[in-house]
N, C-alpha and C positions, 0 to 999 in steps of 0.2 A: 437504505443500505447502511449497515453498521460496521465500522472499521475497528473500533477499539474493543478490547476484550470485556466480557462481562465477568463480574466477580460473583461466584456461586450462582444463585438464581436471580440476582438483582441487576438492574441496569448499571452500566459504568457510571461512576460519579466523577466529579471534576478532578479529584486527586489521582485518578487512574489515567488521566490524559496527560501527555508529556508537558503541556503548557497550561494545565488546569483550565482549559477552555475547549470543551468537547466539540462544539460547533466548528471552531476554527481548526482544531486538529483534524477533524474528519474532513473538512473542506480541502485541506492540504493533500490528503489522500485521494480525494475525488479528482482534484486538478491534476495530480501526478498521473493517475489512471487514464484520464481522458486525453491529456497531452501526449502520452505515450502512444495511444491509439491514433490520434490525429497525425502525429509525425510518421508513424509506421504505415498508415493506411489513409491518406488524405481524401481519397475519393470513395471510401467505404465499398471498395470492390476488390480488395486485395485478400491477403492471407487470412483464413480462418481455420480453425482446427477444432478438435474436441474441446468444448467449453467456450467457443466463441472466438473473439479477436485475441491478439497476443496478451493484452492486459487482463483478459478475463480468465486466463489459465492459472493464475497464481492465487493462493488463498488470501482471504481477508478475514480477520487481521493476519498479517504475515507471521510466520512461525519464528521470526528473528527478533521479536520484541524483547528488550531487556527488562526483566522484572523490577530492577531498581530505578531505571530512568523512565520506564513506560514508553520508550521510543526504540527505533531500530537504526537511526542515524543521528549524528550530532554534528551540527554546523555552527561555528562561532559560539560554542558553549551552550547552544539551545538544542533540545532533543525533539525529534519529530518521528511520526510514523509514516513511512513512505512505502507504498506497495512495491513489492518485487515484481519484475517483469520477466516474461519467458524469454529464454535465450536459446536459439536453435543450436548454437555451437556447443553449449553446455548441457543441452537437453534438460533444462530445469529452470527454476525461478532464481533470480539473482538481483542484487542491487548494483552490480558492477557491469560495465560494458566490456566488449571483447578485448 
């Protein structure tokens, strides 16, 4: 599963990752994705819709990546790529809660 954008026809290089560590930056995205599904459906018998569970409905990489920072959130001055999650109230993908 590839989270970070590709540049033209080449694989993403370290400079395209928000922390210049593609493996770690992608793992942050995987952990975010799986944690959201675990919290929203701990028994794997809950809500699913078109595209699977709630975390599967939003695109990877997210459309909100800033081309200058290569991330879509900034915490304590560090940039990260975090997958947006589907929000039933907003009927779309978001980084914010209700």
